[in-house]
ROGUKOL-17200 format. One record per residue (C-alpha): x, y, z; residue in one letter. Coordinates in steps of 0.1 Angstrom, whole numbers, plus 5000, padded with zeros to 4 digits. Each point is the difference from the previous one (the first is absolute). Last residue first. Example, Ala and Ser with C-alpha at 12.3 -4.5 7.8 and 13.67 -1.06 7.14 Angstrom:
<rs>
5137, 4989, 5071, S
4986, 4966, 5007, A
</rs>
This chain:
<rs>
2927, 9390, 2731, X
4998, 4978, 4969, X
4968, 4983, 5012, X
4984, 5034, 5008, X
5008, 5014, 4966, X
4987, 4969, 4983, X
4968, 5002, 5020, X
4995, 5037, 4990, X
5006, 4993, 4963, X
4976, 4970, 5000, X
4973, 5022, 5017, X
5005, 5029, 4976, X
4998, 4977, 4969, X
4969, 4981, 5013, X
4980, 5031, 5012, X
4975, 5002, 4972, X
4994, 4963, 5001, X
4990, 5003, 5036, X
5022, 4981, 5024, X
5002, 4964, 5012, X
5026, 4983, 5022, X
4997, 4962, 5000, X
5008, 4975, 5027, X
5017, 4968, 4989, X
4982, 4970, 4984, X
5022, 4971, 5011, X
5015, 5014, 5032, X
4968, 5020, 5007, X
4981, 4967, 4999, X
5017, 4990, 5033, X
4978, 5026, 5017, X
4970, 4977, 4997, X
4972, 5016, 5021, X
5013, 5034, 4992, X
4966, 5011, 4986, X
5001, 4971, 4975, X
5002, 5024, 4970, X
5037, 5003, 5001, X
5012, 5036, 5003, X
4997, 5030, 4978, X
5014, 5032, 5015, X
4987, 5033, 4987, X
5016, 5032, 4988, X
4989, 5036, 4996, X
5031, 5021, 4991, X
5005, 5031, 5021, X
5036, 4994, 5011, X
4988, 4988, 5034, X
4977, 4976, 4982, X
5029, 4986, 4981, X
5020, 4995, 5031, X
4971, 4984, 5018, X
4995, 4976, 4971, X
5037, 4990, 5001, X
4997, 4993, 5037, X
4967, 4980, 4994, X
5017, 4979, 4974, X
5030, 4992, 5022, X
4977, 4991, 5029, X
4978, 4978, 4978, X
5029, 4978, 4992, X
5017, 4987, 4969, X
4993, 5030, 4979, X
4984, 5006, 4966, X
5003, 5033, 4982, X
4982, 5022, 4975, X
4965, 4984, 4998, X
4978, 5024, 4982, X
4968, 5015, 5011, X
4974, 5014, 4976, X
4982, 5031, 5009, X
</rs>
């Protein structure tokens, strides 16, 4: 299973909320943070926090996130 980056967020909290919403809808998702283990949180400003889903779930995940953002 290949994972695809579908969104980048400015904070880990935003990414985790989106991840939880996808998981609640039955879409497996994963948050990708900086590789420093949180030791350098300022890197999130430059790099962002990614939201990954399986390549087979990309269309559904994007649709769900767009619906949630429009609500």
